C-alpha positions as CSV (number, residue, x, y, z in Angstrom):
1,M,0.3,0.1,0.2
2,P,0.9,3.4,0.5
3,S,4.3,4.5,-0.2
4,Q,4.4,7.0,1.6
5,K,5.0,6.9,5.4
6,R,3.1,7.7,8.6
7,K,5.6,10.5,9.3
8,N,4.1,12.5,6.7
9,S,0.9,12.8,8.8
10,T,3.0,13.3,11.8
11,A,4.9,15.9,10.7
12,A,1.9,18.0,9.8
13,G,0.9,17.5,13.6
14,S,-0.8,14.1,13.5
15,N,0.7,11.9,15.8
16,S,-1.7,11.6,18.3
17,T,-3.9,9.1,18.0
18,S,-4.4,7.3,20.8
19,P,-8.1,5.8,22.4
20,A,-6.5,8.1,25.5
21,N,-6.1,11.3,23.3
22,K,-9.8,10.5,21.9
23,R,-11.2,10.1,25.6
24,T,-10.0,13.7,26.7
25,R,-12.2,15.6,23.9
26,P,-15.7,14.4,24.9
27,S,-17.5,17.2,23.2
28,L,-16.0,16.2,20.2
29,N,-19.3,13.5,19.6
30,E,-21.6,16.2,20.2
31,P,-22.8,17.2,16.3
32,H,-23.2,20.7,15.0
33,P,-26.0,23.3,16.7
34,N,-27.3,23.1,12.9
35,A,-27.6,19.5,12.2
36,R,-31.4,19.6,12.2
37,Q,-31.1,22.1,9.1
38,S,-28.5,19.3,7.8
39,E,-30.8,16.9,7.6
40,D,-34.1,18.9,6.7
41,F,-32.7,20.1,3.9
42,G,-31.1,16.6,2.8
43,I,-27.3,17.3,3.3
44,V,-26.4,14.8,5.7
45,L,-28.3,11.7,4.6
46,R,-29.2,10.2,8.1
47,E,-29.9,6.6,6.9
48,F,-26.2,6.4,6.1
49,Y,-23.9,8.6,8.5
50,P,-24.3,10.4,11.8
51,P,-25.7,14.0,11.9
52,E,-23.3,16.8,10.7
53,I,-20.1,17.0,12.9
54,S,-19.2,20.0,14.8
55,N,-16.4,22.6,14.3
56,A,-14.7,21.0,17.4
57,R,-14.4,18.0,15.6
58,C,-12.9,19.0,12.4
59,D,-10.0,20.7,14.3
60,A,-9.2,17.4,16.3
61,Y,-8.1,15.9,12.3
62,N,-6.7,19.0,12.2
63,D,-4.4,18.9,15.2
64,G,-4.2,15.1,15.6
65,T,-6.5,14.3,18.1
66,L,-8.3,12.3,15.7
67,E,-6.8,9.9,13.3
68,R,-7.4,10.0,9.6
69,P,-8.9,7.2,7.6
70,I,-5.2,6.8,5.6
71,E,-3.8,6.8,8.8
72,A,-6.2,3.7,9.7
73,L,-5.2,1.8,6.7
74,Q,-1.3,2.3,7.2
75,R,-1.9,0.8,10.6
76,A,-4.0,-1.6,9.9
77,Y,-0.9,-2.6,7.0
78,E,1.4,-2.2,10.1
79,D,-0.2,-4.2,12.6
80,T,-0.8,-7.6,10.3
81,Q,2.5,-7.3,8.6
82,Q,3.6,-10.5,10.0
83,E,0.3,-12.8,9.1
84,R,0.4,-10.9,5.3
85,D,4.4,-12.1,5.0
86,A,3.2,-15.7,5.9
87,V,0.4,-15.6,3.3
88,K,1.5,-18.0,0.4
89,P,0.4,-18.6,-3.3
90,N,-3.1,-20.7,-3.8
91,A,-5.7,-21.4,-6.7
92,A,-5.8,-18.1,-8.3
93,V,-5.5,-14.2,-7.6
94,V,-8.1,-11.8,-7.4
95,H,-8.5,-8.0,-9.0
96,W,-11.2,-6.3,-7.0
97,F,-12.1,-3.5,-9.9
98,K,-13.8,-0.1,-8.4
99,S,-13.2,2.9,-10.0
100,D,-10.4,1.6,-12.3
101,L,-12.3,0.0,-15.2
102,R,-9.5,-0.6,-18.1
103,L,-6.7,-2.9,-18.7
104,H,-4.0,0.1,-19.8
105,D,-2.0,1.4,-17.1
106,N,-4.0,-0.2,-14.3
107,R,-1.4,-0.6,-11.5
108,G,-3.1,-3.3,-9.1
109,L,-4.3,-5.3,-12.0
110,H,-0.4,-5.1,-12.9
111,K,0.9,-6.3,-9.8
112,A,-2.7,-9.1,-9.4
113,S,-1.4,-10.5,-13.0
114,Q,2.8,-10.4,-11.8
115,V,1.9,-12.9,-8.9
116,A,-0.4,-14.8,-11.1
117,R,2.2,-14.8,-14.0
118,D,5.1,-16.0,-11.1
119,H,2.9,-19.0,-9.9
120,G,1.1,-19.9,-13.2
121,I,-2.6,-19.4,-11.6
122,P,-5.3,-18.1,-12.8
123,L,-6.3,-14.3,-12.8
124,I,-10.1,-13.2,-11.8
125,G,-11.3,-10.0,-12.0
126,L,-14.0,-9.0,-9.5
127,Y,-16.7,-6.3,-9.4
128,I,-19.3,-5.6,-7.1
129,L,-22.3,-3.1,-7.3
130,S,-23.5,-1.7,-4.1
131,P,-26.7,0.3,-4.0
132,E,-26.1,1.4,-0.7
133,D,-22.9,3.2,-1.7
134,L,-24.2,4.8,-4.6
135,T,-27.2,6.3,-2.9
136,A,-24.8,7.2,0.0
137,H,-22.2,8.8,-2.4
138,L,-25.0,10.2,-4.4
139,S,-24.0,8.7,-7.5
140,S,-26.0,10.1,-10.6
141,P,-27.9,7.5,-12.9
142,A,-25.7,8.9,-15.7
143,R,-22.5,8.1,-14.1
144,V,-23.9,4.4,-12.9
145,D,-25.0,3.8,-16.6
146,L,-21.4,5.1,-18.0
147,T,-20.3,2.6,-15.3
148,L,-22.3,-0.7,-16.0
149,R,-21.2,0.1,-19.9
150,T,-17.9,0.5,-19.0
151,L,-17.7,-2.8,-17.2
152,A,-19.5,-4.5,-20.7
153,Q,-16.9,-3.6,-22.5
154,L,-14.1,-4.4,-19.5
155,K,-15.5,-8.1,-19.6
156,R,-15.0,-8.1,-23.4
157,D,-11.4,-7.3,-23.3
158,L,-10.6,-9.7,-20.4
159,N,-12.5,-12.4,-22.2
160,E,-9.8,-11.7,-25.1
161,S,-7.1,-12.4,-22.8
162,D,-9.0,-15.7,-20.7
163,I,-9.5,-13.6,-17.8
164,P,-13.0,-13.8,-16.3
165,L,-14.7,-11.1,-14.6
166,Y,-17.1,-11.8,-12.0
167,M,-19.8,-9.2,-11.3
168,E,-22.7,-9.4,-8.4
169,T,-24.7,-6.9,-6.5
170,Q,-24.3,-7.0,-2.8
171,E,-27.1,-5.0,-1.8
172,H,-26.3,-4.2,1.7
173,R,-22.5,-2.2,1.9
174,R,-21.4,-3.3,5.2
175,A,-21.4,-6.6,4.0
176,V,-19.3,-6.2,1.2
177,P,-15.7,-6.8,3.2
178,Q,-17.1,-10.1,4.0
179,R,-18.5,-10.9,0.9
180,I,-15.1,-10.6,-1.2
181,V,-13.4,-12.6,2.2
182,D,-16.2,-15.3,1.1
183,L,-15.5,-15.0,-2.5
184,C,-11.9,-15.8,-2.3
185,E,-12.0,-18.5,-0.1
186,Q,-14.5,-20.2,-2.6
187,W,-12.0,-19.8,-5.4
188,G,-8.9,-20.6,-3.1
189,A,-7.6,-17.0,-4.2
190,N,-4.8,-16.4,-1.2
191,H,-3.8,-12.7,-2.8
192,L,-6.5,-10.0,-3.3
193,F,-5.4,-6.6,-5.1
194,A,-7.0,-3.1,-5.5
195,N,-6.8,0.5,-6.0
196,L,-6.8,2.9,-3.5
197,E,-10.1,4.9,-3.5
198,Y,-9.4,7.8,-0.8
199,E,-12.7,9.1,0.3
200,V,-13.5,8.4,4.3
201,D,-15.8,5.5,3.4
202,E,-13.3,3.6,1.2
203,L,-10.6,3.9,3.1
204,R,-12.3,2.9,6.5
205,R,-13.7,0.0,4.5
206,E,-10.3,-1.2,2.8
207,A,-8.4,-0.8,6.9
208,K,-11.2,-3.5,8.1
209,L,-10.7,-5.4,5.1
210,I,-6.8,-5.6,5.9
211,R,-7.6,-7.2,9.3
212,L,-10.4,-9.0,8.1
213,C,-8.2,-10.9,5.2
214,A,-5.4,-11.1,7.4
215,T,-7.5,-13.7,9.7
216,H,-8.4,-15.8,6.7
217,G,-4.8,-16.0,5.4
218,I,-5.7,-13.8,2.7
219,K,-3.3,-10.8,1.3
220,F,-5.0,-8.1,0.7
221,D,-2.5,-5.3,-0.9
222,A,-4.0,-1.5,-1.8
223,V,-2.8,0.3,-4.5
224,H,-1.8,3.8,-5.4
225,D,-3.2,4.1,-8.8
226,T,-5.8,6.8,-9.1
227,C,-3.3,10.3,-8.6
228,V,0.0,10.5,-10.6
229,V,1.4,11.2,-6.9
230,P,0.7,9.2,-4.1
231,P,-1.4,11.4,-1.4
232,G,1.0,12.6,1.7
233,S,3.9,12.6,-0.5
234,L,4.5,16.3,-0.9
235,C,5.3,18.3,2.0
236,S,6.3,21.6,2.5
237,Q,9.5,23.2,4.2
238,Q,7.9,23.1,7.5
239,G,6.9,19.7,6.9
240,K,2.7,20.7,6.5
241,Q,0.8,19.4,3.5
242,Y,-0.2,22.0,0.8
243,A,-3.5,23.4,1.0
244,V,-2.5,26.0,-1.9
245,Y,-2.6,25.0,-5.4
246,S,0.1,27.3,-6.8
247,P,2.9,26.1,-4.2
248,W,1.8,22.2,-4.6
249,Y,1.8,22.1,-8.2
250,R,5.5,23.4,-8.4
251,A,6.3,20.5,-5.8
252,W,4.5,17.8,-7.7
253,V,6.2,18.9,-10.5
254,T,9.4,18.5,-9.0
255,F,8.3,15.4,-7.3
256,L,7.9,13.7,-10.7
257,K,11.0,14.7,-12.0
258,E,12.9,13.5,-8.8
259,N,10.6,10.2,-9.0
260,P,10.5,9.6,-12.6
261,D,9.3,6.0,-12.1
262,L,5.7,7.6,-11.5
263,L,5.6,8.2,-14.6
264,E,6.1,4.6,-16.1
265,L,2.9,3.1,-17.5
266,A,1.7,-0.9,-16.3
267,E,1.3,-3.0,-18.6
268,E,-1.8,-5.1,-19.2
269,P,-2.2,-8.1,-17.5
270,G,-2.0,-10.1,-21.0
271,A,-3.3,-14.0,-21.4
272,N,-4.3,-15.6,-18.4
273,P,-1.2,-17.5,-16.9
274,G,-3.3,-20.3,-15.3
275,N,-6.5,-22.7,-17.1
276,A,-9.1,-20.2,-16.0
277,R,-11.7,-21.8,-18.2
278,R,-11.2,-24.9,-16.7
279,H,-10.8,-24.2,-13.4
280,F,-13.4,-21.4,-13.2
281,A,-15.7,-21.7,-16.4
282,E,-18.8,-20.1,-14.8
283,L,-17.1,-17.3,-13.8
284,F,-17.1,-16.2,-17.6
285,D,-20.8,-16.1,-17.5
286,S,-21.5,-13.2,-14.7
287,E,-23.4,-11.0,-16.6
288,V,-23.1,-7.0,-15.8
289,P,-25.9,-5.7,-13.1
290,S,-28.3,-4.2,-13.3
291,A,-28.9,-0.4,-12.5
292,P,-30.7,-0.4,-9.0
293,A,-34.1,1.3,-9.5
294,N,-33.3,4.4,-8.0
295,K,-30.4,4.8,-10.7
296,Q,-31.9,4.3,-14.0
297,L,-31.9,6.3,-17.1
298,P,-35.4,6.9,-19.1
299,D,-34.7,5.4,-22.2
300,A,-34.6,8.5,-24.5
301,Q,-31.8,10.2,-22.1
302,K,-29.7,6.9,-21.8
303,Q,-29.4,7.0,-25.8
304,H,-28.7,10.8,-25.8
305,L,-25.8,10.2,-23.2
306,R,-24.3,6.8,-25.0
307,E,-24.4,8.5,-27.9
308,M,-22.0,11.6,-26.4
309,Y,-19.9,9.4,-24.0
310,P,-19.0,6.1,-25.5
311,A,-17.9,3.7,-22.9
312,G,-14.6,2.0,-22.4
313,E,-10.7,2.8,-22.5
314,H,-10.6,2.5,-26.1
315,E,-13.1,5.3,-26.5
316,A,-11.0,7.3,-23.6
317,L,-7.6,6.8,-25.7
318,H,-9.1,7.8,-28.4
319,R,-10.4,10.8,-27.3
320,L,-7.4,11.8,-25.7
321,E,-5.4,11.0,-29.3
322,V,-7.7,13.6,-30.4
323,F,-7.6,15.9,-28.2
324,L,-3.7,16.3,-27.9
325,N,-3.0,16.2,-31.4
326,N,-5.7,18.4,-32.9
327,K,-6.9,20.9,-29.8
328,A,-4.2,21.0,-26.9
329,S,-1.9,23.3,-28.3
330,A,-4.5,26.2,-28.6
331,Y,-5.8,25.0,-25.0
332,D,-4.6,27.7,-23.1
333,D,-5.6,30.4,-25.3
334,E,-9.4,28.8,-25.6
335,R,-9.8,26.6,-22.7
336,N,-12.7,29.0,-21.1
337,I,-14.5,29.7,-24.2
338,L,-18.0,28.2,-23.3
339,A,-19.5,27.8,-26.9
340,G,-18.1,25.0,-29.1
341,R,-15.9,22.2,-27.9
342,H,-12.5,23.4,-26.7
343,T,-11.4,21.1,-23.8
344,S,-10.8,17.4,-24.3
345,V,-14.6,16.5,-22.1
346,L,-12.7,13.4,-21.1
347,S,-13.7,13.9,-17.3
348,P,-16.2,11.1,-17.6
349,Y,-13.4,8.5,-18.2
350,F,-10.9,10.0,-15.3
351,A,-14.2,9.5,-13.5
352,S,-15.3,6.0,-14.3
353,G,-11.6,5.1,-14.4
354,S,-11.4,4.1,-18.4
355,L,-8.4,6.5,-18.6
356,S,-5.7,7.1,-15.7
357,A,-4.0,10.5,-14.9
358,R,-0.5,9.0,-15.4
359,T,-1.8,8.0,-18.9
360,A,-2.7,11.6,-20.0
361,V,0.2,13.3,-18.7
362,V,2.4,11.1,-20.3
363,Q,0.9,11.5,-23.6
364,A,0.5,15.3,-23.1
365,R,4.5,15.7,-22.2
366,Q,5.4,13.5,-25.4
367,A,2.8,15.5,-27.9
368,N,4.7,18.6,-26.7
369,K,8.6,17.2,-26.9
370,N,7.2,16.0,-30.6
371,L,6.9,19.6,-31.6
372,L,10.9,20.0,-31.6
373,D,10.8,23.3,-31.8
374,R,8.7,25.2,-29.8
375,N,7.3,24.3,-26.5
376,E,3.6,24.8,-26.9
377,P,1.8,26.0,-23.5
378,G,-1.4,24.5,-24.0
379,Y,0.1,21.1,-23.0
380,I,1.7,22.7,-20.1
381,S,-1.6,24.1,-19.1
382,W,-3.8,21.3,-19.7
383,I,-1.3,18.8,-17.5
384,S,-1.7,21.4,-14.8
385,E,-5.7,20.8,-15.0
386,V,-4.9,17.1,-14.8
387,A,-2.9,17.6,-11.5
388,W,-5.8,19.2,-10.1
389,R,-7.4,16.3,-9.9
390,D,-4.7,14.9,-7.6
391,F,-4.2,18.3,-5.9
392,Y,-8.2,17.4,-4.5
393,K,-7.3,13.8,-4.0
394,H,-4.4,15.1,-1.8
395,V,-7.0,17.4,0.5
396,L,-9.3,14.8,0.4
397,A,-6.7,11.9,2.6
398,H,-5.3,15.0,5.1
399,W,-8.4,16.4,6.1
400,P,-10.9,14.0,5.4
401,F,-13.8,16.2,7.6
402,I,-14.7,17.4,3.7
403,C,-16.2,13.8,3.1
404,M,-18.3,14.6,6.3
405,N,-20.5,17.6,4.7
406,K,-17.7,20.0,6.1
407,C,-15.9,22.3,4.3
408,F,-12.4,23.6,4.5
409,K,-13.0,26.4,6.8
410,P,-15.4,25.1,9.2
411,E,-16.3,28.7,10.5
412,F,-18.3,29.3,7.2
413,T,-20.6,26.2,7.8
414,D,-21.8,28.7,10.3
415,L,-22.5,31.4,7.9
416,E,-26.3,32.2,7.6
417,W,-27.3,30.6,4.4
418,E,-30.5,30.5,3.0
419,Y,-32.6,27.6,2.3
420,D,-35.5,29.0,-0.4
421,M,-36.8,26.2,-1.9
422,E,-38.2,28.2,-4.8
423,K,-34.8,29.8,-5.8
424,F,-33.0,26.5,-5.5
425,E,-35.3,25.3,-8.3
426,A,-35.2,27.9,-10.3
427,W,-31.3,27.6,-10.1
428,C,-31.4,23.9,-10.9
429,E,-33.9,24.3,-13.7
430,G,-31.9,27.0,-15.0
431,K,-34.9,29.6,-14.6
432,T,-33.1,32.6,-12.8
433,G,-32.7,34.9,-15.3
434,V,-29.4,35.1,-15.7
435,P,-28.8,33.8,-19.1
436,I,-25.2,32.3,-18.7
437,V,-26.4,30.4,-15.3
438,D,-29.3,29.2,-16.8
439,A,-27.6,28.2,-20.0
440,A,-25.3,26.4,-17.8
441,M,-27.4,24.2,-15.7
442,R,-29.4,23.3,-18.7
443,Q,-26.3,21.6,-20.3
444,L,-25.8,20.0,-17.2
445,N,-30.0,18.9,-16.8
446,Q,-29.4,17.3,-20.6
447,D,-25.7,16.4,-21.0
448,A,-24.9,15.4,-17.8
449,W,-21.9,17.5,-18.2
450,M,-20.8,21.1,-17.6
451,H,-17.8,23.3,-18.6
452,N,-15.8,24.1,-15.8
453,R,-15.7,27.6,-16.4
454,A,-19.5,27.4,-16.3
455,R,-19.4,25.1,-12.8
456,M,-17.3,28.1,-11.4
457,I,-20.2,30.8,-12.4
458,V,-23.2,29.1,-11.0
459,S,-21.6,27.4,-8.0
460,S,-20.4,31.6,-7.0
461,Y,-24.2,32.4,-8.4
462,L,-26.1,29.8,-6.1
463,S,-23.8,30.6,-2.7
464,K,-23.0,34.3,-3.7
465,D,-25.9,35.9,-5.2
466,L,-29.1,33.7,-3.8
467,L,-26.8,32.9,-0.4
468,I,-28.0,29.0,-0.6
469,D,-26.0,26.7,1.3
470,W,-23.2,25.4,-1.1
471,R,-23.6,22.1,0.2
472,R,-27.0,21.9,-1.3
473,G,-25.2,22.6,-5.3
474,E,-22.5,20.1,-5.0
475,R,-24.9,17.5,-3.9
476,Y,-27.0,18.9,-6.9
477,F,-24.1,18.3,-9.1
478,M,-23.1,14.7,-7.9
479,E,-26.6,13.7,-8.5
480,H,-26.5,14.8,-12.0
481,L,-22.9,14.8,-13.5
482,I,-21.7,11.7,-15.5
483,D,-18.4,12.6,-14.5
484,G,-19.1,13.4,-10.7
485,D,-16.2,12.7,-8.7
486,F,-16.3,13.6,-5.0
487,A,-13.2,15.2,-4.4
488,S,-12.9,17.6,-7.6
489,N,-16.8,18.6,-7.0
490,H,-16.0,19.4,-3.7
491,G,-13.0,21.0,-4.6
492,G,-14.7,23.1,-7.0
493,W,-17.7,23.9,-4.8
494,G,-14.9,25.2,-2.1
495,F,-13.6,27.4,-4.9
496,G,-16.9,28.8,-5.8
497,S,-18.6,29.4,-2.9
498,S,-15.0,30.6,-1.0
499,T,-15.2,27.9,1.5
500,G,-12.8,25.5,0.5
501,V,-8.7,25.1,-0.3
502,D,-7.1,27.7,-2.4
503,P,-10.2,29.5,-2.6
504,Q,-10.9,33.1,-4.1
505,P,-11.0,35.5,-1.0
506,Y,-14.6,35.9,-0.1
507,F,-14.6,39.1,-1.2
508,R,-14.2,38.4,-4.9
509,I,-17.4,37.6,-6.2
510,F,-18.1,36.6,-9.6
511,N,-20.3,39.0,-11.5
512,P,-22.5,36.8,-13.7
513,L,-23.0,39.6,-16.2
514,R,-19.3,40.0,-16.3
515,Q,-18.4,36.2,-16.9
516,S,-20.7,35.8,-19.8
517,E,-19.2,39.2,-21.7
518,R,-16.0,37.3,-21.4
519,F,-16.5,33.9,-22.0
520,D,-19.5,33.6,-24.5
521,A,-18.9,37.2,-26.1
522,E,-21.4,36.6,-29.3
523,G,-23.9,34.9,-26.8
524,E,-23.4,31.5,-28.9
525,Y,-23.6,29.6,-26.1
526,I,-26.5,30.7,-24.2
527,R,-28.4,30.7,-27.3
528,H,-28.1,27.1,-27.8
529,W,-29.3,26.2,-24.4
530,V,-31.7,29.0,-23.5
531,P,-34.2,28.7,-27.1
532,E,-36.4,31.5,-25.4
533,L,-33.7,34.3,-25.9
534,R,-32.4,33.3,-29.5
535,G,-34.6,36.1,-31.1
536,V,-32.0,38.3,-28.7
537,E,-29.5,40.0,-30.5
538,G,-26.2,41.8,-30.1
539,S,-25.1,42.3,-26.4
540,A,-28.6,42.3,-24.9
541,I,-28.1,38.6,-24.8
542,H,-26.6,38.5,-21.6
543,D,-29.0,40.7,-19.5
544,P,-32.1,41.2,-21.5
545,Y,-34.4,43.0,-19.5
546,E,-31.5,45.6,-18.9
547,R,-30.5,46.1,-22.1
548,G,-33.7,46.9,-24.0
549,A,-34.7,43.4,-24.6
550,G,-37.1,43.0,-21.9
551,E,-40.3,42.7,-24.6
552,E,-38.7,39.8,-26.8
553,A,-37.3,38.0,-23.4
554,G,-40.8,38.1,-21.5
555,R,-42.8,37.1,-24.7
556,Q,-41.1,34.0,-25.0
557,G,-41.4,33.5,-21.3
558,Y,-37.7,33.9,-20.2
559,P,-38.0,35.1,-16.5
560,Q,-36.3,38.3,-14.8
561,A,-33.4,37.7,-12.8
562,L,-34.8,36.4,-9.0
563,V,-32.0,39.3,-7.4
564,D,-30.2,42.2,-8.3
565,H,-26.3,40.9,-7.9
566,S,-25.2,44.4,-6.8
567,Q,-27.2,43.9,-3.8
568,S,-27.0,40.1,-3.0
569,R,-23.2,41.0,-3.3
570,N,-23.2,43.4,-0.4
571,R,-25.7,41.2,1.7
572,A,-22.8,38.0,1.3
573,L,-20.1,40.3,1.9
574,D,-21.6,41.0,5.0
575,R,-22.7,37.4,5.9
576,Y,-19.2,36.2,5.2
577,K,-17.7,38.8,6.9
578,R,-19.2,38.0,10.2
579,A,-18.7,34.0,9.8
580,S,-15.0,34.5,9.4
581,Q,-14.7,37.1,12.3
582,K,-16.3,34.0,14.7
583,D,-14.0,32.3,17.0
């Protein structure tokens, strides 16, 4: 598992994790004063989680009083080292697929295939669908559909190498670790591999599974694969984890230069070394699970999204190649333009694990080198955008309370938010009366995807113009995005609402009109997504009621703005200031 040592977290003030230390802070068990409100407005899912945690409990993670889940995982490895070292290969090796649905550059799968090849035994793929996890993690029907389609392609690819992919639905999420152990014992597999995920639920589950496997004579290895640089590897000169992107990115680039092996791509597993078709014939008949009832798409939307986002790593690698050859060189200049397609739109493939960030970085670097006589800033800019995914996962591992409905700056949980359902629904439906906001939300609702610049605009509008709790927007995004990734989504909402790491200061508030004029200058994006305004000409498209096109907009049923931006801005400044000054 983790290549980083626990000294990294200790250096950041995280070495005080004993039960005795935890008992000295009984107040940590008290929920946040607004816990009831968090439940009433669907922020904390009480079916799965305790009430909203207190700010004091967040502080306890920061000062090391509470053990971080990634540290608990490392401790599980250390505590079971002797039992793990004693495990010998048996009849098979298992790789547990999660959000790594690919053969190319899959480090956990590669390690599993190496063990299988070294001992001449079959390799088995495993995937378990947990409806409770999908609900608890707010997975959108679009993302679930993409995952299931990707599984079908993965099964076909594995079949070509005589590797079975066994898939099943496990209704109760708590039963997953024991079910995995049972399957390993059924197949005679003493070695289990998987790639790490850094959310709190997943880290705690894997820590439990390490110990459970050890008691059953199974060696479970959880491998760093999702991030190019593993979380915990980068520390400041003061030994602390970075909470600001720019210095983190400089450290990230330097670390990769010093550790070039992190950019080595893992080979695909190749032909199954054991005779899996003789020993595990029935596993080849395993079918892709069906989407749970609450995660199914209407047929029309399903077809639309399948045409927009064909599944699997072959499509992902093809799209990467096309982007690098045709658009990446201009990326730095055009990446914020909302009309047309100037970005890679690879986020659904990163999220589903069809494409590794490592592959993207390696191929972008190579494409840049192939230019020979020049160094295009577009490639460098795109690599830095891919690196944001690493950054947010590093933050997730070190500040785990952000997985618990809290923001990086817990004091802003206490900000006087509003919970106006009519305004929130208008935002969700793209009927706020602000054309650029409405265009972006309609794109999300139809295509399950939104341009990153648009994500920043609508998150700032919800949290600062409407002063609606940013966590409601964060949830809406996760429930609708095909590329919903918790770390990146939370990080983006932290940026837009100024409650997260590396945020705009709270007093910098996006003016949606200026954003519209700057990044959709001709109004093409707005006209595409807001048909009511297609008859509006010129710059009036950005603010029809204030620029003489109100009659046309009203005739087509387009609403007037919910709020006045300048007034909302002053109100937001006052509330953010008061929250930031609280002890």
